[in-house]
C-alpha positions as CSV (number, residue, x, y, z in Angstrom):
1,M,-30.8,20.0,-50.5
2,N,-27.3,20.4,-49.2
3,Y,-26.1,17.9,-46.5
4,L,-23.2,18.5,-44.2
5,L,-21.1,15.3,-43.7
6,P,-17.8,15.1,-42.0
7,S,-14.7,14.5,-44.1
8,S,-14.4,11.0,-42.7
9,I,-17.6,10.0,-44.5
10,Y,-17.1,10.0,-48.2
11,L,-20.1,9.7,-50.5
12,T,-19.9,10.0,-54.2
13,E,-22.3,12.3,-56.1
14,E,-24.0,9.2,-57.6
15,V,-24.7,7.8,-54.2
16,L,-26.0,11.1,-53.0
17,L,-28.4,11.4,-56.0
18,H,-29.8,7.9,-55.5
19,T,-30.2,8.1,-51.7
20,P,-33.8,8.9,-50.7
21,P,-34.2,12.2,-48.8
22,P,-35.5,10.6,-45.6
23,V,-32.4,8.4,-45.4
24,M,-30.1,11.4,-46.0
25,T,-32.0,13.3,-43.3
26,F,-31.4,10.3,-40.9
27,I,-27.7,10.2,-41.8
28,Q,-27.4,14.0,-41.3
29,E,-29.1,13.7,-37.8
30,A,-26.9,10.8,-36.9
31,V,-23.8,12.7,-37.9
32,E,-24.8,15.7,-35.9
33,E,-25.5,13.5,-32.9
34,M,-22.1,11.9,-33.3
35,L,-20.4,15.2,-33.5
36,R,-22.3,16.4,-30.4
37,L,-21.2,13.3,-28.5
38,K,-17.6,13.6,-29.5
39,K,-17.6,17.2,-28.2
40,L,-19.2,16.0,-24.9
41,V,-16.6,13.2,-24.6
42,E,-13.7,15.6,-25.0
43,E,-15.2,18.0,-22.5
44,L,-15.7,15.2,-20.0
45,K,-12.1,14.0,-20.5
46,T,-10.8,17.4,-19.7
47,R,-13.0,17.6,-16.6
48,L,-11.8,14.2,-15.5
49,G,-8.2,15.2,-15.6
50,M,-8.7,18.3,-13.4
51,N,-7.4,18.3,-9.9
52,S,-6.3,21.0,-7.4
53,S,-3.0,21.5,-9.1
54,N,-4.3,22.4,-12.6
55,S,-7.6,24.1,-11.7
56,S,-9.3,26.3,-9.1
57,K,-10.6,23.2,-7.2
58,P,-9.6,22.9,-3.6
59,P,-7.2,20.1,-2.6
60,S,-9.9,18.4,-0.5
61,S,-11.7,17.6,-3.8
62,D,-8.8,15.5,-5.1
63,P,-9.5,11.7,-5.0
64,P,-7.9,10.0,-2.0
65,W,-6.4,7.2,-4.1
66,R,-4.2,9.5,-6.1
67,K,-0.8,10.2,-4.6
68,K,0.2,13.8,-4.3
69,D,3.3,14.7,-6.3
70,R,5.9,15.7,-3.8
71,G,8.3,17.0,-6.4
72,A,11.3,15.3,-8.0
73,T,13.1,14.2,-4.9
74,P,15.4,11.3,-5.4
75,K,14.5,8.0,-3.7
76,K,16.8,7.2,-0.8
77,R,17.6,3.6,0.0
78,P,16.8,2.6,3.6
79,G,19.6,1.6,5.9
80,G,23.1,2.8,6.6
81,K,25.7,4.0,4.1
82,I,27.7,1.4,2.1
83,G,30.8,0.5,4.1
84,H,29.4,1.7,7.4
85,T,29.9,-0.7,10.3
86,G,26.6,-1.7,12.0
87,H,25.8,-1.6,15.7
88,G,23.8,-4.8,16.2
89,Q,22.8,-6.1,19.6
90,K,25.6,-7.9,21.3
91,L,25.1,-11.5,22.4
92,R,24.6,-11.7,26.2
93,V,26.0,-14.3,28.6
94,P,23.5,-17.2,28.5
95,T,21.8,-18.7,31.6
96,D,20.8,-21.8,29.7
97,V,22.1,-23.3,26.4
98,Q,19.8,-25.6,24.3
99,A,21.3,-27.3,21.3
100,V,18.9,-27.7,18.4
101,L,20.1,-30.7,16.4
102,P,19.1,-31.4,12.8
103,G,16.3,-33.8,12.1
104,P,16.5,-36.8,9.9
105,C,17.7,-36.4,6.3
106,R,15.3,-36.9,3.4
107,C,17.0,-40.2,2.8
108,G,16.2,-41.3,6.4
109,N,19.8,-41.0,7.8
110,M,19.9,-39.8,11.4
111,L,23.7,-40.2,12.1
112,F,25.8,-37.1,11.4
113,P,29.5,-37.6,12.2
114,K,30.4,-33.9,12.4
115,L,28.1,-31.2,13.6
116,E,29.0,-27.5,13.3
117,E,27.4,-24.4,14.8
118,Y,26.3,-21.9,12.2
119,H,23.9,-19.6,14.0
120,T,23.0,-18.5,17.5
121,H,19.6,-17.1,18.3
122,Q,19.1,-15.6,21.7
123,L,15.7,-15.4,23.4
124,I,15.7,-12.8,26.1
125,E,12.9,-12.9,28.6
126,L,12.4,-10.8,31.6
127,P,12.0,-12.7,34.9
128,E,8.7,-12.8,36.5
129,I,8.3,-9.9,39.0
130,E,7.7,-11.1,42.5
131,M,6.2,-8.9,45.2
132,D,7.8,-8.2,48.6
133,V,5.0,-8.6,51.1
134,T,5.5,-7.3,54.6
135,H,3.1,-8.0,57.5
136,F,2.8,-5.5,60.3
137,V,1.2,-7.4,63.2
138,L,-0.2,-5.0,65.8
139,H,-0.3,-6.1,69.5
140,R,-2.3,-4.8,72.4
141,A,-2.3,-5.4,76.0
142,K,-3.8,-4.3,79.3
143,C,-1.8,-2.5,81.9
144,P,-1.7,-4.7,85.0
145,C,-1.6,-1.7,87.3
146,C,-4.5,0.5,86.0
147,G,-6.3,-1.9,83.7
């Protein structure tokens, strides 16, 4: 009996002669099953890699977690060009100034001989809107002549 074994399985003639036919049949069936499963795995791998760009599938069938390739556009850094002067918000004239002094040092010292300003933060709040209320008081009277 002639058995087909893949080239990765090497059995000598002596082993083949001393192997019982039922065991060789089992090996042959296992090898055929292995080859069938390898072919199925390859087919599933190719199907797994399919999307709307490399098959006839519609774009709506693409998985949502995959980003669409937008081409080879270079990534632009956010913000203005290097050397461009910015146009930040100007500091307004304050109606109230509150100094925020440093707290005690880690060593416990609370006396600082020289304080310097290093940052100014402005909190801009709109004033509360007040309503103008006008009362129109209507008057009536009786004519003394005709009533």
